[in-house]
Every structure is written in C-alpha cells, then in structure tokens.
C-alpha positions in Angstrom: -16.3 -34.4 34.6 -15.6 -31.9 37.5 -12.5 -29.9 38.5 -10.5 -30.7 41.6 -10.9 -27.5 43.8 -8.2 -28.4 46.3 -4.6 -27.4 45.9 -4.3 -26.7 42.2 -7.7 -25.1 42.1 -6.7 -22.6 44.7 -3.6 -21.8 42.7 -5.8 -21.4 39.6 -8.1 -19.0 41.6 -5.1 -17.0 42.6 -4.0 -16.8 39.0 -7.5 -15.7 37.9 -7.7 -12.9 40.5 -4.2 -11.7 39.5 -5.1 -11.8 35.8 -8.4 -10.0 36.4 -6.4 -7.1 37.8 -3.9 -7.0 35.0 -5.4 -8.2 31.7 -8.2 -5.7 31.0 -5.8 -3.2 29.5 -2.2 -3.9 28.5 -0.1 -1.3 26.7 3.2 -1.8 25.0 5.1 1.5 24.7 8.6 1.9 23.2 9.9 5.4 22.6 12.2 6.2 19.7 14.0 9.3 18.3 11.7 11.8 16.5 11.0 11.0 12.9 11.1 13.9 10.5 9.0 13.7 7.3 9.2 16.4 4.7 6.1 17.9 3.2 4.8 15.9 0.3 5.5 17.1 -3.3 3.2 19.7 -4.9 2.3 18.3 -8.3 1.5 20.0 -11.6 -2.0 18.4 -11.8 -5.6 19.2 -10.9 -5.9 16.3 -8.5 -3.9 13.5 -7.1 -3.6 10.8 -4.4 -1.2 8.2 -3.2 -2.3 5.2 -1.2 -0.7 2.0 0.3 -2.4 -0.9 -1.4 -2.2 -3.3 1.6 -3.7 -0.9 4.2 -5.6 1.6 2.1 -3.8 4.4 4.0 -3.7 7.7 2.2 -0.2 9.1 2.2 -0.7 12.2 -0.1 -3.8 13.8 -1.5 -5.0 17.0 -3.2 -8.4 17.6 -4.6 -8.9 13.8 -4.2 -12.7 14.1 -4.1 -13.2 16.6 -6.9 -15.3 15.0 -9.7 -13.3 15.1 -13.0 -13.5 13.4 -16.3 -11.4 10.2 -16.2 -10.9 9.7 -19.9 -9.5 6.2 -20.7 -8.8 5.5 -17.0 -12.5 4.5 -17.2 -11.3 1.3 -18.9 -10.0 0.1 -15.5 -13.6 -0.5 -14.6 -14.4 -2.1 -18.0 -11.5 -4.6 -17.4 -12.5 -5.1 -13.8 -16.0 -6.3 -14.8 -14.6 -8.5 -17.6 -12.1 -10.1 -15.1 -14.9 -10.7 -12.6 -17.0 -12.3 -15.3 -14.1 -14.6 -16.2 -13.5 -15.5 -12.6 -17.1 -16.5 -11.9 -17.3 -18.5 -15.2 -19.8 -16.3 -17.0 -17.4 -16.0 -19.9 -14.1 -17.6 -20.9 -10.9 -16.0 -22.2 -11.1 -17.9 -25.4 -14.8 -17.0 -26.1 -15.2 -15.3 -29.4 -16.9 -11.9 -29.5 -18.7 -10.5 -32.5 -17.5 -7.0 -33.5 -20.3 -4.6 -34.2 -20.4 -1.6 -36.5 -20.5 0.6 -33.4 -17.4 -0.8 -32.0 -15.6 -0.8 -35.4 -16.5 2.9 -36.1 -15.6 4.3 -32.7 -13.0 7.0 -32.9 -10.1 7.7 -30.6 -7.5 5.1 -29.6 -8.1 1.7 -31.3 -7.2 -1.9 -31.2 -8.2 -1.9 -34.9 -10.7 -4.7 -34.9 -12.8 -5.1 -38.0 -16.6 -5.1 -38.1 -18.1 -8.5 -38.8 -15.1 -10.4 -37.4 -14.9 -12.4 -34.1 -12.2 -11.7 -31.6 -11.4 -13.6 -28.4 -12.1 -12.1 -25.0 -8.5 -12.4 -24.1 -7.3 -10.5 -27.1 -9.9 -7.8 -26.5 -8.9 -7.5 -22.9 -5.3 -6.9 -24.0 -6.6 -4.4 -26.5 -8.4 -2.5 -23.7 -5.5 -2.6 -21.2 -2.4 -2.2 -23.3 -3.7 -0.4 -26.4 -6.5 1.5 -24.7 -8.8 0.5 -27.5 -12.2 2.1 -27.5 -13.3 -0.5 -30.1 -12.3 -3.3 -27.8 -14.0 -1.8 -24.8 -17.3 -1.4 -26.7 -17.1 -4.9 -28.1 -16.7 -6.4 -24.6 -19.4 -4.2 -23.2 -21.9 -5.4 -25.8 -20.8 -9.0 -25.3 -21.4 -8.9 -21.6 -24.4 -6.6 -21.3 -26.0 -6.4 -24.7 -25.3 -2.7 -25.2 -22.8 -0.2 -24.0 -25.6 1.7 -22.2 -26.6 -1.4 -20.2 -22.9 -2.1 -19.5 -22.5 1.5 -18.1 -25.3 0.6 -15.6 -23.3 -2.4 -14.5 -20.2 -0.2 -14.1 -22.1 2.1 -11.8 -23.4 -0.8 -9.7 -19.9 -2.2 -9.4 -18.5 1.2 -8.5 -21.0 1.4 -5.6 -20.1 -2.0 -4.4 -16.4 -1.0 -4.3 -17.1 2.2 -2.4 -16.5 4.6 -5.2 -18.6 7.4 -3.8 -18.3 10.2 -6.4 -18.3 8.3 -9.7 -20.8 8.1 -12.5 -20.0 6.2 -15.7 -21.9 6.9 -19.0 -19.9 4.6 -21.3 -17.2 1.9 -21.3 -14.4 3.9 -22.9 -14.2 7.3 -21.1 -15.5 9.1 -24.2 -16.3 12.7 -23.2 -19.6 13.2 -21.5 -20.5 16.0 -19.0 -22.0 13.4 -16.7 -19.1 10.9 -17.0 -17.0 11.7 -13.9 -14.9 10.2 -11.1 -12.3 11.3 -8.6 -8.7 10.6 -7.8 -9.8 8.8 -4.6 -12.3 6.6 -6.4 -9.7 5.6 -9.1 -7.3 4.7 -6.3 -10.0 2.5 -4.8 -10.6 0.9 -8.2 -6.9 0.3 -8.8 -6.5 -1.3 -5.4 -9.4 -3.6 -6.1 -8.0 -4.6 -9.5 -4.7 -5.6 -7.9 -6.2 -7.5 -4.9 -9.2 -9.1 -6.5 -7.7 -10.3 -9.8 -3.9 -10.8 -9.3 -3.7 -13.1 -12.4 -5.5 -10.7 -14.7 -3.6 -7.7 -13.2 -0.4 -9.1 -14.8 -1.7 -7.9 -18.2 -1.2 -4.3 -17.0 2.6 -4.8 -17.0 2.8 -5.9 -20.6 4.5 -3.3 -22.7 3.4 -4.2 -26.2 0.5 -5.9 -27.9 0.2 -6.7 -31.6 -3.2 -7.3 -33.3 -4.2 -7.2 -37.0 -0.6 -6.6 -37.9 -0.4 -3.5 -35.8 2.0 -3.4 -32.9 1.2 -0.8 -30.2 3.1 0.1 -27.1 1.5 0.5 -23.7 0.9 4.2 -23.1 2.1 4.0 -19.5 5.6 5.5 -19.8 6.6 4.4 -16.3 6.6 0.8 -17.5 9.6 1.6 -19.6 11.5 3.7 -17.1 10.9 2.2 -13.7 11.1 -1.6 -13.3 9.1 -1.5 -10.1 6.0 -0.1 -11.9 3.6 -2.8 -13.3 0.5 -0.8 -14.1 -2.1 0.6 -14.4 -3.8 2.9 -16.9 -3.5 6.2 -18.7 -6.1 8.6 -19.9 -6.3 11.7 -22.1 -8.9 13.9 -23.6 -9.0 17.6 -24.2 -11.4 18.1 -21.3 -9.6 15.8 -18.9 -6.0 16.6 -19.7 -3.5 13.8 -19.1 -4.0 11.3 -16.3 -2.3 8.2 -15.0 -3.1 5.6 -12.4 0.2 3.9 -11.6 1.2 1.1 -9.2 4.6 0.1 -8.0 6.0 -2.5 -5.6 9.2 -2.4 -3.7 10.0 -5.2 -1.3 6.9 -5.7 0.8 5.2 -2.4 0.0 2.9 -1.6 -2.9 1.6 1.8 -3.7 -1.1 3.2 -6.1 -0.8 6.7 -7.3 -3.4 8.7 -9.3 -2.7 11.9 -11.2 -5.5 13.7 -13.1 -5.3 16.8 -15.2 -1.6 17.0 -16.0 -0.6 19.0 -19.0 1.3 16.4 -21.0 2.2 12.7 -21.3 5.7 13.4 -19.8 4.2 15.5 -17.0 1.7 12.8 -15.9 4.6 10.3 -15.8 7.0 12.5 -13.9 4.4 13.7 -11.4 3.3 10.1 -10.8 7.0 9.2 -10.2 7.3 12.0 -7.6 4.4 10.6 -5.7 5.7 7.0 -5.7 9.2 8.0 -4.8 8.0 10.1 -1.9 5.9 7.2 -0.6 8.6 4.6 -0.8 11.3 6.9 0.6 9.5 8.1 3.7 6.9 5.4 4.5 6.7 1.6 4.7 4.2 -1.1 5.3 4.7 -2.5 8.8 3.3 -5.9 9.6 2.0 -5.5 13.1 0.4 -9.0 13.7 0.1 -12.2 11.8 -3.1 -14.2 11.7 -3.5 -16.4 14.9 -0.7 -14.6 16.8 -1.4 -14.6 20.5 -1.7 -10.9 21.6 -3.1 -11.6 25.1 -4.6 -14.3 27.2 -7.9 -14.0 29.2 -9.4 -15.7 32.3 -12.3 -18.0 31.5 -15.0 -18.8 34.0 -17.2 -21.9 34.1 -15.0 -23.6 31.4 -13.0 -26.8 31.1 -10.0 -24.5 30.4 -9.2 -21.6 32.8 -7.6 -19.4 30.1 -8.1 -18.6 26.4 -5.6 -17.2 23.9 -6.7 -14.0 22.2 -5.5 -13.0 18.7 -6.5 -11.8 15.3 -8.2 -13.5 12.3 -5.9 -12.1 9.6 -2.6 -10.4 9.1 -2.6 -6.8 10.2 -0.5 -4.1 8.4 0.0 -0.5 9.1 1.5 2.3 6.9 3.8 4.3 9.1 6.7 6.7 8.6 10.1 5.0 8.3 11.8 4.7 11.7 8.6 5.3 13.7 7.8 1.7 14.6 9.3 2.3 18.1 6.6 5.0 18.8 3.7 2.6 18.2 1.5 2.1 21.3 -0.6 -1.1 21.2 -3.3 -1.4 23.9 -5.3 -4.6 24.3 -8.6 -4.4 26.0 -10.2 -7.6 27.3 -13.9 -8.1 28.2 -14.2 -7.9 32.0 -15.9 -11.3 32.5 -15.6 -14.1 30.0 -17.7 -17.2 30.6 -17.7 -20.5 28.8 -18.8 -21.8 26.4 -16.6 -19.9 24.0 -16.4 -20.5 20.2 -13.3 -20.1 18.2 -13.3 -16.7 16.6 -15.6 -15.1 19.2 -14.9 -11.5 19.9 -13.6 -11.0 23.4 -12.1 -7.5 23.3 -10.2 -5.2 21.0 -6.7 -3.8 20.3 -6.1 -0.2 19.7 -2.8 1.0 18.0 -1.8 4.6 18.1 1.2 6.6 16.8 1.7 9.9 18.6 -1.9 10.3 19.7 -3.2 9.3 16.2 -5.3 6.2 16.4 -4.2 4.0 13.5 -6.1 0.8 14.3 -9.0 -0.4 16.4 -10.1 -3.9 15.7 -11.5 -6.9 17.7 -9.4 -9.6 19.3 -11.0 -13.0 19.2 -10.7 -16.4 20.9 -8.1 -18.5 19.1 -9.6 -21.7 20.4 -13.0 -22.8 21.8 -13.6 -23.5 25.4 -16.3 -26.0 26.4 -18.4 -25.5 29.6 -17.1 -27.3 32.7 -19.2 -29.7 34.8 -22.0 -28.4 36.9 -20.0 -28.4 40.1 -17.2 -26.3 38.7 -19.7 -23.9 37.2 -21.4 -23.5 40.6 -18.0 -22.8 42.3 -17.1 -20.2 39.6 -20.5 -18.6 40.0 -19.8 -18.1 43.7 -16.4 -16.6 42.9 -17.9 -14.2 40.3 -20.6 -13.2 42.8 -18.1 -12.2 45.5 -15.7 -10.7 42.9 -18.6 -8.4 41.8 -19.6 -7.7 45.3 -16.1 -6.6 46.3 -15.6 -4.2 43.4 
C-alpha cells in the first residue's frame, strides 16, 4: 500500500517541515511568587535523614553517610529477607520453625520463645517486628540459612542489591559488634524498600501489640501511639548506638521515611523523628508530574504508514518540591532530530528535562506510545528525497 502524494501529501509535508522546526525542544514555563522555605530542624542526634518514599528525594540530612551501629534497626533487613522468602514461595507463614538453644538463650529484647518448641514463621515475624525479639530473629535466620552467620552473609548480599553502600551486617539482631555498621541513608533505602516491595507484610509494622507465650508486649515505636499517620518502622537501642528510630508516615498522597540514629533517650528519638516528619509534610509535597502513557509531545515520522507518533512515559512520574513552587517548574522535551519507521512501542525517541530554579530535578527518556510500521516502497523513496534535501538545506 502506497501513500497519495498529491493534495493531502503536500499538506502533510508542510506539517512535517513546520514540526521539524518546532518539536525538537519545547519548554513550558510558568512563573509563580517566590517560595520561602525555612532551614530544616537541627536534631539532637548523631545522624539523621528524611526522604520522600515515592521519589527517593532527600529533604533533610546530617551525617547521613557516617557508619554507625544500627542496634535493632538491623531487624528491618531480617524481616525484609523473610518477607522476600515468603513472596517467592521458599517458605510459608504457617511453616513451623524449630527453636534452638542459641535462639532461646540470646539476651536483650525477647519474644520469649522456648528451646525445643516449634513456632510459626508468621508469629516469629511479629516477634521480630513488634517485640524486637532477638530470639525470634535468630530462629528465623537459622531456619532460612542454617546458621546466623550464613544469614548475615545473605543480609549483606541483599544490602548490596538494594544499594546500601556503607552497610556491613554481622548478625540478624543488631547485637553489638565493631564491624556491624550502617548509615542513616542506608536505613532510609531499606525502609523505602520494605514499604514498596512488600506492602502486605509492611502492615505488620503498624501493629501496636503482640502477645506470645502469655506475655503481651507493646511496639517500641512510640509514634504509633501518638501520631495516627505513622505506621512504622523500627526502633533500636544499645549503649554503643544510643537510641534510634526509622519511622514512616503518610499524609494524603505523600509518604516520608525518617531515620534518627544516636539520640539520647526513647522520648528524644520519637520527638526528633516527629520534627523531621512535620517539617517534610509542612514545606514539601509529592507532585505528580506525568501519568503513564500521557502524551507529552508528538514527533514527525518519516517512511512510516503514520506521519506522526505520540511521545510519552512508561510510568507515573513524581517529584518532591516545595509547596507552592509547582508554577516554577520548567519542563523541556527534546525529540530526536530524524525519526524513521519502523518504530516499536516503547522505543526511546528523546528525553524530558524538568528543572526548578536552575536545579535539574528530572532527566528521563520519552518513548513512542504506539508502534509505526514502515510505509510502502514508493512512500519511503519520496521521504528519502525529502530527508536528503532537508539535510542539504540545513
């Protein structure tokens, strides 16, 4: 099948030439009144960070890459690996786990399981998350990897996969060890992964109480009891580490993760975490810039059955920006200079750059939202001639 090159084809050619002059770079600029953001709070802690879970944007940080002992915040990785094993079918929540002497004898915070008994994976997971049980953590580690030492190796491999760059685990509990360290940034990465990768299992982190063996224990995360928007994540405390808390809160369409390490008391870690979360929600918000398959531009297609192709994005795009600054966003769409059929759906054909006051926030590909098949031989020959003279005249 060939294209008619009289009348409508001349109109199409005119549209193409016009489009070639205008579509390579299109900017959308809207100016708004200046937005004033106060300085972030200075916390009584050794290190801290606040991130937007949807975008990964760091809103506040201090000493975020300083290696520090994580104490029981380590158990976030223990539960992550257990949740991953459940999701891939390696274990089931109702599987029974043998409790070893090592798990039973371990000191510190306990679920109070008994040596020689068998406890379900689901109960042990609650014991880890809600009661911060060292005994439950070791029991799960042994069940999954054969020994706590082997499980620590799995933890480190998983940390690498998640992009935790300054973390080294030596055990499943956070028991003090000079080589057992992580950072506020790495814990934020882990917290974000827990929320996004295992939303069903993450619900356990919001549970306030868990009773086992006749002993009812409260979740050590005080914010669960004082702020209804907080639904996780994990506390930690040792003499060496001080008091720490990885917290997460969601308000409307924004979810934040805060990490505080090295606070001086339980109440301080809670109040300092609250300061971070409050600051983030008050002065920032998660702005949905594009939805998946939104048309952000159109491009001329040569040698195709269709003369134009829609350009868009494969997934929803979010930005973390100061409240009231959305009018200062500048979105620039760059389109490849010459686009020839065939084109496959999802093929990269340019990029979109989004900036806010000279700060580049986003630079991602734009793709074809539909495929374009090649035209007949005669139409392709005509377009080749057009392209030749177009290139010659530049």
